[in-house]
C-alpha positions as CSV (number, residue, x, y, z in Angstrom):
1,M,0.0,0.0,0.0
2,V,1.4,3.4,-1.0
3,P,-0.7,6.2,0.6
4,E,-0.4,9.8,-0.6
5,V,0.4,12.5,2.0
6,T,0.6,16.3,1.6
7,W,4.1,17.5,2.7
8,K,4.9,21.2,2.4
9,N,2.4,21.7,-0.3
10,E,3.7,18.7,-2.3
11,T,2.3,15.2,-2.6
12,V,4.7,12.6,-1.1
13,C,4.3,8.8,-1.4
14,Y,5.1,6.6,1.6
15,N,5.4,2.9,1.8
16,F,2.9,1.6,4.4
17,P,3.8,-0.3,6.4
18,P,7.2,1.2,6.1
19,L,10.1,-1.0,4.9
20,I,12.8,-0.8,7.6
21,S,15.4,-3.2,6.3
22,V,15.8,-5.9,3.7
23,E,16.6,-9.6,4.4
24,S,18.6,-10.2,1.3
25,F,19.6,-8.6,-2.0
26,G,17.9,-11.2,-4.2
27,D,14.5,-11.6,-5.8
28,G,15.4,-9.5,-8.8
29,F,16.3,-6.4,-6.8
30,T,19.6,-4.7,-7.3
31,L,21.8,-3.7,-4.4
32,M,21.1,0.1,-4.9
33,E,17.3,-0.4,-5.2
34,D,17.3,-2.3,-1.9
35,V,19.3,0.3,-0.1
36,F,17.2,3.2,-1.3
37,S,13.8,1.5,-0.6
38,A,14.4,0.6,3.0
39,S,14.7,3.4,5.6
40,L,17.5,1.9,7.8
41,P,20.0,1.3,5.0
42,L,19.2,4.6,3.5
43,L,19.7,6.4,6.9
44,N,23.0,4.7,7.4
45,L,24.1,5.8,3.9
46,Q,23.0,9.4,4.5
47,I,24.9,9.5,7.8
48,L,28.0,8.0,6.2
49,L,27.8,10.4,3.3
50,I,27.6,13.4,5.7
51,Y,30.4,12.1,7.9
52,V,32.8,11.5,4.9
53,I,32.1,14.8,3.2
54,S,32.3,16.9,6.4
55,N,35.5,15.3,7.6
56,S,37.1,15.6,4.2
57,L,36.3,19.3,4.1
58,N,37.5,19.7,7.7
59,Y,40.8,18.1,6.8
60,I,41.4,20.8,4.3
61,L,39.9,23.8,6.0
62,K,41.4,23.3,9.4
63,R,44.8,24.2,7.9
64,F,43.4,27.7,7.5
65,S,42.0,27.8,11.1
66,I,38.4,27.3,9.9
67,P,36.4,25.4,12.5
68,S,34.6,22.1,11.9
69,F,31.2,23.9,12.1
70,V,31.9,25.4,8.7
71,S,32.8,22.1,7.2
72,Q,29.6,20.5,8.5
73,S,27.5,23.4,7.2
74,L,29.2,23.3,3.8
75,T,28.3,19.6,3.7
76,G,24.6,20.6,4.1
77,V,25.0,23.3,1.5
78,I,26.5,20.8,-1.0
79,L,23.8,18.2,-0.4
80,G,20.9,20.7,-0.1
81,P,18.9,22.6,-2.6
82,T,21.7,25.1,-3.2
83,F,23.7,22.4,-5.2
84,L,23.1,18.7,-5.4
85,A,19.5,18.6,-4.3
86,R,18.6,20.3,-7.5
87,T,19.2,16.9,-9.3
88,D,16.5,14.3,-9.3
89,F,18.8,11.6,-7.9
90,V,19.7,13.4,-4.7
91,R,16.3,15.1,-4.2
92,N,14.1,12.0,-4.8
93,T,16.4,9.0,-4.2
94,L,19.4,9.8,-2.0
95,F,17.6,12.4,0.3
96,P,13.9,11.8,-0.5
97,E,11.4,14.1,1.3
98,A,10.0,11.1,3.3
99,S,13.5,10.5,4.9
100,H,14.0,14.0,6.2
101,E,12.0,13.4,9.4
102,T,14.1,10.4,10.3
103,L,17.4,12.2,9.6
104,D,16.2,15.2,11.5
105,V,15.5,13.0,14.6
106,V,19.1,11.7,14.5
107,G,20.4,15.2,14.2
108,I,18.2,16.5,17.0
109,W,19.5,14.0,19.4
110,G,23.0,14.9,18.4
111,Y,22.3,18.6,19.1
112,C,20.6,17.7,22.4
113,T,23.7,15.9,23.4
114,F,25.8,18.9,22.4
115,T,23.8,21.3,24.4
116,F,23.6,18.9,27.4
117,L,27.4,18.4,27.5
118,A,27.9,22.2,27.0
119,A,25.8,22.8,30.1
120,V,27.5,20.0,32.1
121,K,30.9,21.6,31.4
122,M,29.7,25.0,32.5
123,D,30.6,25.9,36.0
124,V,27.7,28.2,37.1
125,A,29.7,29.1,40.2
126,M,32.2,30.9,37.9
127,V,29.6,33.5,37.2
128,I,29.4,34.3,40.9
129,R,33.2,34.4,41.2
130,S,33.6,36.4,38.0
131,G,35.2,39.9,38.5
132,K,33.4,43.1,37.7
133,K,35.2,43.4,34.3
134,V,34.1,39.9,33.1
135,M,30.6,40.4,34.5
136,T,30.3,43.8,32.8
137,M,31.7,42.5,29.5
138,G,29.3,39.5,29.5
139,V,26.1,41.5,30.3
140,A,26.9,44.6,28.3
141,S,28.0,42.7,25.2
142,M,24.3,41.5,24.9
143,V,22.2,44.3,26.4
144,I,23.8,47.3,24.6
145,P,23.6,45.7,21.1
146,L,20.1,44.7,21.8
147,A,19.0,48.1,22.9
148,V,20.8,49.9,20.0
149,G,19.4,47.3,17.6
150,L,15.8,48.0,18.7
151,L,16.4,51.7,18.3
152,F,17.7,51.1,14.8
153,Q,14.7,49.1,13.7
154,R,12.1,51.4,15.4
155,Q,11.4,53.2,12.2
156,Q,11.5,50.0,10.1
157,I,9.1,47.7,12.0
158,A,6.1,48.9,10.0
159,R,7.8,47.7,6.8
160,A,8.7,44.2,8.1
161,D,7.9,40.9,6.5
162,S,4.2,40.1,6.8
163,K,5.0,36.8,8.4
164,L,6.8,38.5,11.2
165,T,5.2,40.2,14.2
166,V,6.8,43.0,16.1
167,S,7.7,40.6,18.9
168,S,9.2,38.2,16.4
169,I,11.5,41.0,15.1
170,V,12.5,41.8,18.6
171,G,13.3,38.2,19.1
172,I,15.5,38.1,15.9
173,T,17.3,41.2,17.2
174,G,17.9,39.5,20.5
175,I,19.3,36.4,18.7
176,Q,21.7,38.6,16.7
177,S,22.9,40.2,20.0
178,L,23.5,36.8,21.8
179,T,26.9,35.5,22.8
180,T,26.4,31.8,23.2
181,F,28.8,29.9,25.5
182,P,28.8,26.6,23.5
183,V,29.7,28.4,20.3
184,V,32.5,30.4,21.9
185,A,33.8,27.3,23.8
186,Q,34.0,25.3,20.6
187,L,35.7,28.1,18.7
188,V,38.3,28.8,21.5
189,H,39.0,25.0,21.7
190,E,39.5,24.6,17.9
191,L,41.8,27.7,17.8
192,K,43.8,26.2,20.7
193,L,43.3,29.3,22.8
194,T,41.7,27.6,25.8
195,N,44.5,28.3,28.2
196,S,45.5,31.7,26.8
197,E,44.5,34.9,28.6
198,I,42.2,35.8,25.7
199,G,40.6,32.4,25.7
200,R,39.9,32.5,29.5
201,L,38.3,36.0,29.2
202,A,36.2,35.0,26.2
203,L,35.0,31.8,28.0
204,S,34.2,33.7,31.2
205,S,32.4,36.5,29.5
206,S,30.4,34.2,27.2
207,L,29.5,32.1,30.3
208,V,27.9,35.2,31.9
209,S,26.3,36.3,28.6
210,G,25.1,32.8,27.9
211,L,23.2,32.4,31.2
212,F,21.8,35.8,30.8
213,G,20.8,35.0,27.2
214,A,19.3,31.6,28.3
215,V,16.8,33.5,30.5
216,F,16.1,35.9,27.6
217,N,15.7,33.0,25.2
218,L,13.2,31.2,27.5
219,V,11.0,34.2,28.0
220,G,11.4,35.6,24.5
221,M,10.7,32.4,22.7
222,T,7.6,31.7,24.9
223,L,6.2,35.1,24.3
224,T,7.0,35.3,20.5
225,M,6.1,31.7,19.5
226,H,2.9,31.3,21.5
227,L,1.5,34.8,21.9
228,D,-2.0,33.7,21.1
229,A,-1.7,30.0,22.1
230,P,-3.9,28.7,25.0
231,G,-2.0,27.5,28.0
232,R,0.9,29.9,27.5
233,L,1.2,30.9,31.2
234,R,0.8,27.3,32.2
235,N,3.8,26.3,30.0
236,I,5.9,29.1,31.6
237,F,5.0,27.9,35.1
238,V,5.7,24.3,34.3
239,A,9.1,25.1,32.8
240,L,10.0,27.2,35.8
241,F,8.9,24.5,38.2
242,S,11.0,21.9,36.3
243,M,14.0,24.2,36.6
244,A,13.4,24.5,40.4
245,V,13.2,20.7,40.6
246,A,16.5,20.3,38.8
247,V,18.2,22.7,41.2
248,L,16.5,21.9,44.5
249,V,16.0,18.1,44.1
250,F,18.3,16.6,41.5
251,R,21.4,18.7,42.1
252,P,21.6,17.9,45.9
253,A,21.1,14.2,45.1
254,M,24.0,14.3,42.6
255,V,26.2,16.2,45.1
256,R,25.6,13.4,47.7
257,V,26.6,10.9,45.0
258,V,29.8,12.9,44.4
259,K,30.6,12.9,48.2
260,R,30.2,9.1,48.4
261,T,32.4,8.4,45.4
262,P,36.0,7.8,46.3
263,Q,38.5,10.3,45.0
264,G,39.9,9.3,41.6
265,S,37.0,6.9,40.9
266,R,34.2,7.1,38.4
267,V,30.5,7.5,39.3
268,K,28.6,4.2,39.2
269,A,27.1,3.4,35.8
270,A,23.7,3.1,37.4
271,Y,23.8,6.8,38.4
272,V,25.0,7.8,35.0
273,S,22.2,5.9,33.3
274,L,19.6,7.4,35.6
275,T,20.9,10.9,34.9
276,L,20.8,10.4,31.2
277,A,17.2,9.1,31.5
278,V,16.2,12.3,33.4
279,A,17.9,14.4,30.8
280,V,15.8,12.7,28.1
281,G,12.8,13.4,30.2
282,Y,13.6,17.1,30.3
283,V,13.9,17.2,26.5
284,V,10.5,15.5,26.1
285,L,9.0,17.8,28.7
286,F,10.2,21.1,27.1
287,D,9.2,19.9,23.6
288,G,5.7,19.1,25.0
289,L,5.6,22.6,26.4
290,M,6.2,23.9,22.9
291,L,9.6,25.3,23.9
292,A,12.9,24.5,22.3
293,F,13.7,20.8,22.8
294,S,17.4,21.6,23.4
295,L,16.5,24.0,26.2
296,G,15.4,21.1,28.4
297,A,18.8,19.4,28.0
298,F,20.6,22.6,28.7
299,V,18.5,23.4,31.8
300,F,19.1,20.0,33.4
301,G,22.8,20.0,32.4
302,L,23.3,23.2,34.3
303,A,22.2,21.4,37.5
304,I,24.8,18.7,37.2
305,P,28.0,19.3,39.3
306,A,30.8,20.2,36.8
307,G,34.1,18.3,36.6
308,P,35.0,15.0,38.2
309,P,33.5,12.6,39.1
310,F,30.0,13.3,37.9
311,G,30.4,15.7,35.1
312,S,33.5,13.9,33.7
313,S,31.7,10.5,33.7
314,L,28.9,12.0,31.6
315,V,31.3,13.6,29.2
316,E,33.3,10.4,28.7
317,T,30.1,8.5,28.1
318,L,28.6,10.9,25.5
319,E,31.4,12.6,23.8
320,T,32.3,10.0,21.3
321,I,29.6,8.7,19.0
322,P,26.9,11.4,19.6
323,Q,29.4,14.2,19.1
324,A,31.4,12.7,16.3
325,I,28.6,11.3,14.2
326,F,25.1,12.6,15.2
327,F,26.0,16.3,15.8
328,P,27.5,16.8,12.3
329,V,24.2,15.4,11.0
330,F,22.3,18.1,12.8
331,V,24.5,20.9,11.5
332,A,24.3,19.5,8.0
333,T,20.5,19.3,8.1
334,L,20.3,22.9,9.2
335,A,22.2,23.9,6.1
336,M,20.2,21.6,3.9
337,K,17.1,23.5,4.9
338,A,18.5,26.7,3.3
339,D,18.7,27.5,-0.4
340,L,21.4,30.1,-0.6
341,T,20.6,30.9,-4.3
342,T,17.4,32.6,-3.1
343,V,19.3,35.1,-1.0
344,F,20.5,36.9,-4.2
345,G,17.0,37.1,-5.6
346,A,14.4,39.7,-4.7
347,F,12.3,39.1,-1.6
348,E,10.4,41.3,0.8
349,N,12.5,43.4,3.2
350,R,15.8,41.8,2.1
351,G,17.6,45.1,2.6
352,F,16.2,45.6,6.0
353,F,17.3,42.3,7.3
354,T,20.7,42.5,5.6
355,A,21.2,45.8,7.3
356,L,20.1,44.4,10.6
357,I,22.6,41.6,10.4
358,Y,25.5,43.8,9.5
359,W,24.5,46.5,12.0
360,S,24.2,44.0,14.9
361,A,27.6,42.5,14.1
362,I,29.3,45.9,13.9
363,E,27.7,47.4,17.1
364,K,28.5,44.2,19.1
365,F,32.1,44.4,18.0
366,V,32.3,48.1,18.8
367,V,30.7,47.6,22.2
368,C,33.1,44.8,23.2
369,L,36.1,46.7,21.9
370,L,35.2,49.9,23.9
371,L,34.7,47.8,27.0
372,A,38.0,45.9,26.6
373,L,40.3,48.8,25.6
374,P,40.7,50.4,29.1
375,W,42.4,47.3,30.5
376,M,43.7,45.4,27.4
377,P,46.1,46.1,24.5
378,L,44.4,47.1,21.2
379,V,45.2,43.8,19.4
380,D,44.0,41.7,22.3
381,S,40.8,43.8,22.6
382,I,40.1,43.3,18.8
383,V,40.6,39.6,19.1
384,L,38.4,39.3,22.2
385,S,35.7,41.4,20.5
386,L,35.8,39.1,17.4
387,I,35.5,36.0,19.5
388,L,32.5,37.3,21.5
389,G,30.8,38.2,18.2
390,S,31.2,34.7,16.7
391,K,28.1,32.8,15.5
392,G,27.5,29.1,15.2
393,V,25.2,26.2,15.6
394,V,23.1,27.6,18.5
395,D,22.2,30.7,16.4
396,A,21.5,28.5,13.4
397,S,19.3,26.2,15.4
398,I,17.2,29.1,16.8
399,H,16.5,30.4,13.3
400,A,15.6,26.9,12.1
401,Y,13.2,26.6,15.0
402,Q,11.6,29.9,13.9
403,M,11.3,28.7,10.3
404,D,9.8,25.4,11.4
405,N,7.2,27.4,13.4
406,Q,6.4,29.4,10.2
407,L,7.8,32.6,11.7
408,M,10.1,33.2,8.7
409,G,10.3,31.9,5.2
410,V,13.0,29.9,3.5
411,Q,14.5,33.0,1.9
412,L,15.0,34.8,5.2
413,Y,16.3,31.7,6.9
414,S,18.8,31.2,4.0
415,L,19.9,34.8,4.5
416,F,20.6,34.2,8.2
417,M,22.3,30.9,7.5
418,L,24.6,32.6,5.0
419,S,25.5,35.3,7.5
420,I,26.3,32.7,10.1
421,L,28.4,30.8,7.7
422,V,30.4,33.9,6.7
423,N,30.8,34.9,10.3
424,A,32.0,31.4,11.3
425,T,34.6,31.5,8.5
426,V,36.0,35.0,8.7
427,I,36.3,35.4,12.5
428,P,38.5,32.3,13.1
429,V,40.8,33.3,10.3
430,L,41.1,36.9,11.6
431,V,41.8,35.7,15.1
432,S,44.5,33.3,14.0
433,I,46.2,36.1,12.0
434,L,46.0,38.7,14.8
435,Y,46.8,36.5,17.8
436,E,49.4,33.9,18.3
437,P,49.9,33.0,22.1
438,S,53.4,31.6,21.5
439,R,54.7,35.0,20.5
440,R,54.6,36.3,24.0
441,Y,56.8,33.4,25.1
442,A,59.7,34.4,22.8
443,G,62.9,34.7,24.7
444,Y,63.9,38.3,24.0
445,H,65.3,38.7,27.5
446,S,67.8,36.4,29.3
447,R,65.9,34.1,31.7
448,N,68.4,31.4,32.4
449,I,70.8,30.3,35.1
450,F,73.9,31.2,33.2
451,A,72.9,34.9,33.2
452,L,72.2,35.0,36.9
453,R,74.6,36.6,39.4
454,P,76.2,34.0,41.7
455,V,74.3,35.2,44.8
456,S,71.0,36.1,43.2
457,E,67.8,34.1,44.0
458,L,67.2,31.1,41.8
459,R,63.6,30.8,40.7
460,I,62.4,27.4,39.6
461,L,59.0,26.3,38.3
462,A,58.4,22.6,39.1
463,C,55.7,20.7,37.2
464,I,54.0,17.9,39.0
465,H,51.7,15.4,37.3
466,K,51.7,12.2,39.3
467,P,52.4,11.5,43.1
468,H,55.8,10.0,42.5
469,H,57.0,13.2,40.8
470,V,56.8,15.0,44.2
471,A,59.6,13.1,45.8
472,S,61.7,13.0,42.7
473,A,61.6,16.8,42.5
474,M,62.4,17.1,46.2
475,K,65.5,14.9,45.9
476,L,66.9,17.2,43.3
477,L,65.9,20.4,45.1
478,D,67.7,19.1,48.2
479,T,71.0,19.7,46.3
480,L,70.0,23.4,45.7
481,C,68.1,24.4,48.8
482,R,70.7,23.9,51.6
483,A,72.7,27.1,51.3
484,E,71.3,30.5,52.4
485,E,73.7,32.4,50.1
486,S,71.9,30.8,47.1
487,A,68.3,30.9,48.0
488,V,65.7,29.2,45.9
489,A,62.2,30.5,45.1
490,L,60.2,27.4,44.2
491,Y,56.9,27.6,42.3
492,V,55.0,24.3,42.0
493,I,52.3,23.8,39.5
494,H,50.2,20.6,39.7
495,L,48.9,19.8,36.2
496,L,45.6,17.9,36.0
497,E,43.8,16.9,32.8
498,Q,40.5,18.7,32.3
499,V,37.5,16.4,32.0
500,G,33.9,17.5,32.5
501,H,34.8,21.2,32.4
502,A,34.5,23.6,29.4
503,T,36.6,26.3,31.0
504,P,40.1,25.6,32.4
505,I,40.7,26.2,36.1
506,F,43.8,27.8,37.6
507,I,44.1,27.9,41.4
508,S,46.6,29.8,43.6
509,H,46.7,27.9,46.9
510,Q,48.2,30.9,48.6
511,K,45.1,32.9,47.8
512,Q,43.0,29.9,48.7
513,R,44.4,29.7,52.2
514,Q,43.5,33.3,52.7
515,S,39.9,32.7,51.6
516,D,37.0,31.4,53.7
517,G,37.9,27.8,52.8
518,S,34.9,27.4,50.5
519,E,37.0,26.8,47.4
520,P,37.6,23.2,46.4
521,S,41.1,21.9,46.6
522,Y,42.3,19.5,43.8
523,S,45.9,19.0,45.1
524,D,45.8,18.4,48.9
525,D,48.7,15.9,48.9
526,V,50.9,18.1,46.7
527,V,50.2,21.2,48.7
528,F,50.9,19.5,52.0
529,A,54.1,18.0,50.8
530,F,55.6,21.2,49.5
531,E,54.4,23.2,52.5
532,Q,56.3,20.7,54.7
533,Y,59.3,21.0,52.4
534,E,59.3,24.8,52.8
535,W,59.0,24.5,56.5
536,N,62.0,22.1,56.7
537,N,64.1,24.4,54.6
538,M,63.1,27.7,56.2
539,G,65.4,30.5,55.4
540,C,66.7,29.2,52.1
541,T,63.6,28.1,50.3
542,S,60.2,29.7,49.7
543,A,57.4,27.7,48.0
544,Q,54.2,28.7,46.2
545,I,51.8,26.0,44.9
546,F,49.3,26.3,42.0
547,T,46.9,23.9,40.4
548,S,46.1,24.0,36.7
549,I,43.2,21.9,35.3
550,S,43.2,22.1,31.5
551,H,43.2,20.0,28.3
552,A,46.4,18.1,27.9
553,K,47.2,19.8,24.6
554,F,47.1,23.2,26.2
555,M,48.8,22.6,29.6
556,Q,52.0,24.3,28.5
557,E,50.1,27.6,28.2
558,D,49.6,27.8,32.0
559,V,53.2,26.7,32.6
560,F,54.6,29.4,30.3
561,T,52.3,32.1,31.7
562,L,53.3,31.3,35.3
563,A,57.0,31.2,34.3
564,L,56.8,34.6,32.7
565,D,54.8,36.0,35.7
566,K,57.2,34.7,38.3
567,L,60.4,35.5,36.1
568,T,61.7,31.9,36.6
569,S,65.0,30.8,35.3
570,M,64.1,27.2,34.8
571,I,61.1,25.0,34.3
572,L,61.6,21.5,35.8
573,V,59.5,18.8,34.1
574,P,59.3,15.1,34.9
575,F,60.3,12.5,32.3
576,H,57.5,10.4,30.9
577,R,59.0,7.0,31.9
578,K,59.0,5.6,35.4
579,W,61.4,3.0,36.7
580,G,60.7,0.8,39.7
581,I,63.0,0.1,42.6
582,D,64.4,-3.0,40.8
583,G,65.3,-0.8,37.8
584,R,62.5,-2.2,35.6
585,I,60.2,0.1,33.6
586,E,56.9,0.5,35.4
587,S,55.0,2.9,33.2
588,E,55.2,5.4,30.3
589,D,53.0,8.4,29.6
590,N,53.0,9.5,26.0
591,V,50.7,12.5,26.8
592,L,53.4,13.7,29.2
593,R,56.1,13.1,26.6
594,A,54.2,15.2,24.0
595,L,53.8,18.0,26.6
596,N,57.5,18.0,27.3
597,Y,58.3,18.4,23.6
598,R,56.0,21.4,23.5
599,I,57.7,22.9,26.6
600,L,61.2,22.4,25.2
601,E,60.2,24.0,21.9
602,T,58.6,27.2,23.2
603,A,59.6,27.7,26.9
604,P,60.4,31.3,27.8
605,C,63.3,30.2,30.0
606,S,65.6,27.2,30.5
607,V,64.1,23.7,30.9
608,G,65.2,20.7,32.9
609,I,63.9,17.2,32.3
610,L,64.3,15.0,35.5
611,Y,64.1,11.3,35.8
612,D,65.1,8.8,38.5
613,R,66.6,5.5,37.5
614,G,66.5,4.1,41.1
615,G,62.7,4.3,41.4
616,G,63.0,6.9,44.1
617,G,59.9,9.0,44.4
618,G,57.3,6.2,44.8
619,D,53.8,7.1,45.8
620,N,54.6,6.7,49.5
621,D,57.4,9.1,49.4
622,A,55.3,12.2,48.7
623,T,56.2,13.9,51.9
624,A,59.9,13.0,52.0
625,S,61.9,16.1,52.5
626,E,65.0,15.2,54.6
627,P,68.2,15.2,52.5
628,A,70.7,12.4,52.4
629,P,73.8,12.9,54.7
630,S,75.9,13.5,51.6
631,R,75.2,13.6,47.9
632,S,77.6,12.9,45.0
633,I,76.9,14.8,41.8
634,C,78.5,14.3,38.4
635,M,78.3,17.1,35.8
636,I,79.3,15.7,32.4
637,Y,80.8,18.6,30.4
638,L,81.3,18.5,26.6
639,G,80.6,22.1,25.7
640,G,77.8,24.1,24.1
641,R,75.1,26.4,25.3
642,D,73.2,23.7,27.2
643,D,76.3,22.4,28.9
644,R,77.2,25.9,30.0
645,E,73.8,26.2,31.5
646,A,74.2,22.9,33.2
647,I,77.5,23.7,34.8
648,S,76.1,27.0,36.1
649,L,73.4,25.0,37.9
650,A,76.0,22.5,39.2
651,K,78.0,25.4,40.6
652,R,75.1,26.4,42.7
653,M,74.7,22.8,44.0
654,A,78.3,22.9,45.2
655,N,77.4,25.7,47.7
656,D,76.1,23.0,49.9
657,P,79.1,21.4,51.8
658,S,77.3,18.0,51.9
659,V,77.4,17.9,48.1
660,H,80.4,16.4,46.4
661,L,80.6,17.7,42.8
662,T,82.6,16.1,40.1
663,I,82.9,17.9,36.7
664,L,83.8,15.2,34.2
665,R,85.1,17.0,31.1
666,L,85.2,15.0,27.9
667,V,87.5,16.4,25.2
668,S,88.6,15.2,21.8
669,D,92.1,15.5,20.3
670,E,90.8,17.5,17.3
671,V,91.6,21.2,16.8
672,A,89.5,23.5,19.0
673,G,87.0,25.9,17.4
674,S,85.6,29.2,18.6
675,E,82.8,27.4,20.5
676,T,85.4,25.2,22.3
677,V,87.4,28.2,23.3
678,L,84.2,29.7,24.9
679,D,83.6,26.5,26.7
680,D,87.1,26.6,28.1
681,V,86.6,30.2,29.3
682,V,83.4,29.3,31.1
683,L,84.8,26.2,32.7
684,N,88.0,27.9,33.8
685,G,85.8,30.7,35.3
686,V,83.8,28.3,37.3
687,L,86.8,26.5,38.6
688,R,88.4,29.8,39.7
689,E,85.3,30.7,41.6
690,M,85.4,27.3,43.4
691,T,89.1,27.0,44.1
692,H,88.5,27.1,47.8
693,F,85.8,24.5,47.6
694,L,87.0,21.2,49.0
695,N,83.9,19.4,47.7
696,V,84.6,20.1,44.0
697,Q,86.9,18.2,41.6
698,C,87.4,18.4,37.8
699,L,88.4,15.3,35.8
700,E,89.3,15.5,32.2
701,R,89.1,12.5,29.9
702,V,90.1,12.3,26.2
703,V,87.6,10.4,24.0
704,R,87.8,9.9,20.3
705,D,84.2,9.0,19.4
706,G,80.8,8.1,20.7
707,T,81.8,4.5,21.5
708,E,84.5,5.6,24.0
709,T,82.1,8.2,25.5
710,A,79.5,5.5,26.0
711,S,82.0,3.1,27.6
712,L,83.3,5.8,29.9
713,I,79.8,6.9,31.1
714,S,78.8,3.3,31.7
715,S,81.9,2.8,33.9
716,V,81.0,5.7,36.2
717,A,77.1,5.5,36.0
718,D,76.8,3.7,39.4
719,Q,79.3,6.0,41.2
720,Y,77.0,9.1,41.6
721,D,73.6,9.9,43.0
722,V,72.8,12.7,40.5
723,F,73.9,13.4,37.0
724,V,73.6,16.9,35.5
725,V,74.0,17.0,31.7
726,G,73.2,19.4,28.9
727,R,70.7,18.4,26.2
728,R,73.1,19.8,23.5
729,W,70.3,20.0,20.9
730,H,71.7,20.4,17.4
731,V,75.3,20.1,18.8
732,E,75.9,16.4,19.0
733,V,76.1,16.0,15.2
734,A,79.3,18.1,14.9
735,S,80.8,16.8,18.2
736,P,83.4,14.0,17.8
737,Q,82.8,13.0,21.5
738,T,79.3,11.9,20.6
739,A,79.7,10.8,17.0
740,G,77.4,7.9,16.2
741,L,75.4,8.0,19.4
742,S,72.6,10.0,17.9
743,D,71.9,7.2,15.4
744,W,70.8,5.0,18.3
745,S,69.0,7.6,20.4
746,E,65.6,6.5,21.7
747,F,64.6,9.8,23.4
748,P,65.8,12.8,21.4
749,E,64.3,15.1,24.0
750,L,67.1,14.0,26.4
751,G,70.0,14.6,24.0
752,V,72.6,11.8,23.4
753,I,74.1,11.8,27.0
754,G,70.7,12.0,28.7
755,D,69.5,9.2,26.4
756,L,72.5,7.1,27.1
757,L,71.9,7.4,30.9
758,A,68.3,6.3,30.4
759,S,69.4,3.2,28.4
760,K,68.8,-0.2,29.8
761,D,72.5,-1.0,29.0
762,V,73.7,1.6,31.6
763,R,73.3,0.4,35.2
764,T,72.6,3.3,37.5
765,R,70.2,4.1,40.3
766,G,70.8,7.8,40.3
767,S,68.7,10.8,39.2
768,V,69.5,12.5,35.9
769,L,68.7,16.1,35.1
770,V,68.9,17.1,31.4
771,V,69.3,20.9,30.9
772,Q,68.3,23.0,27.9
773,Q,69.3,26.6,28.0
774,Q,66.6,29.2,27.1
775,K,66.2,29.6,23.4
776,Q,66.6,33.3,22.8
777,H,65.3,35.2,19.7
778,K,66.3,38.5,18.2
779,K,63.8,41.2,18.4
780,K,62.2,42.1,15.1
781,I,62.3,45.8,14.3
């Protein structure tokens, strides 16, 4: 039976009962006929086609800093009536009218997941903690453009499209003035600005504006969409009541679950499933109230405690298939509803709405720029204003909702879709051109140990990831923190991966101690350990502890910012491999290794990579702070910038009488060059300064090639507690002492000597510090 149904003024034929799938490809039917006649294979084909095209476009466009939303939208434009849907095959066979509803349902659930996760990642408490500047920026960036936009259209309302009421035009103006948090968060993440100062300001401001806009959206959409509908007030009260239930009933219940969950553990799967079921219930409820379906998911998501363990469990559960497959389907279907060719044709009030779009964008940019200029540089203010003016999927979905409710025609919707697409393409490109966070880390000033005066304070930033890193760092710091004449200012940053948060978190535990204690602490063990260390080394060591919770790809941003702010001379990072007490490899962390590479490449000061071959620094040693009675240190000196930095650090270690320093100089019998002469000058200067030191000796050994160097180091590897070596990046190739060793290097980030000491062929139980001197750049005029 094939009944006829009227669909958008067209007669559409449906198979009834509908054919879901096919059992086989026989009985005279070809493969293609079977696929296109059954709804499930056709849906799978449509999803696959959207996935392949959007990812292919994104692979090309992301090289130009164009976000994935544009690629997904262009997929819809290509498959929609603007291009391919003009052909009979695409319009009637590949994407027939009867299949649109099923594809829309898949996309809607993808969008509900997107808005739900965006709300879960939002920390509502950040709005309360936001400073006056952020609060003002967030509210004013919406209110002022809205007010100015209403004044602009005051004389134009009488000439508006006949399908639009006055309240609808007000709603459209409000949408143009919105700064939506999910859109800004996605843009900042794809531009890799999450941990930059600009990114943090944009996220905080959009969070304030987003919550303010959500209230406006709820009230505005209720008033504009159902002005004459019966039960309008009832719908408003039911929606407000459901919000109160989410905050007063469900949130306290979830907070109790968080308190009962052991630290570091996931929330039980039963609680996650129950939470998702309630979220679906909120979507159904708000859709039944004739409100935006996604608003229900957003409202309930705001009530969920952000971060681990509850928020992170939900994010890990939903962020894969729904976000990677279903969400692109939603964006593509939004674009497929638009026919961009109609934008260039004549339709009623096209000039008015075009002017409204451009005027709203310009006034929003100007308002944000004027608000930011008093406390930010011009370029940063421009970049922040551009980001806060960005448009994306939320704006497009609201316009689609208006069109589906017959509040605007296809031509007007296509105009808005085109403006969103242009906005989402131009703004990321401009931001990537104007703002590059790594530029501010360029080493135009000397921030290294070699440039320090002998008695000046040594400032070190120590990075901690795992519990065993605490004791390893303390063992090394014991060699530096025992002499009052060479005091150490220690800054410790505990780096945690961000899961379940959209905005990165940076905590100063000094400020936290001065507060009322209401702030959560993520690093109790680390804070306690280094506070004890500071107490045990009173007079020669001061310690400040910080916690950074951010995405692993952007952790270096907080490290660099703190290093610049505190004027540190060295960043101390742990090696990604951990050895056990018996010398066997226990674990490796490739995420940490990638982070170390990024730090070595762009750090604004010198860098030290620390590892312990003896397994010292186990989880139970986190509070160890008492030094060994004596410590033997070997500084292997071949020459080069990194070795000169390493010997400057070793010289400071020798200020402690309990430390016995051996400088092992490896020389070749080849003719010395200018670099070797400079190395001799530095070494002789260090030895002259330490002539009266009884705990320092210098040994010189002649080696002809890398094989002799490896043999010599292997013979002394078990004689010292700590080895200090230079990374000697880009030096080892021209050095006869290490010739051939780089061909067998396993860890280039350690240099050839550091890599040799990490080799399983070298038996040692000591700690190894690999030093890279700050990479300095010449200022461009």
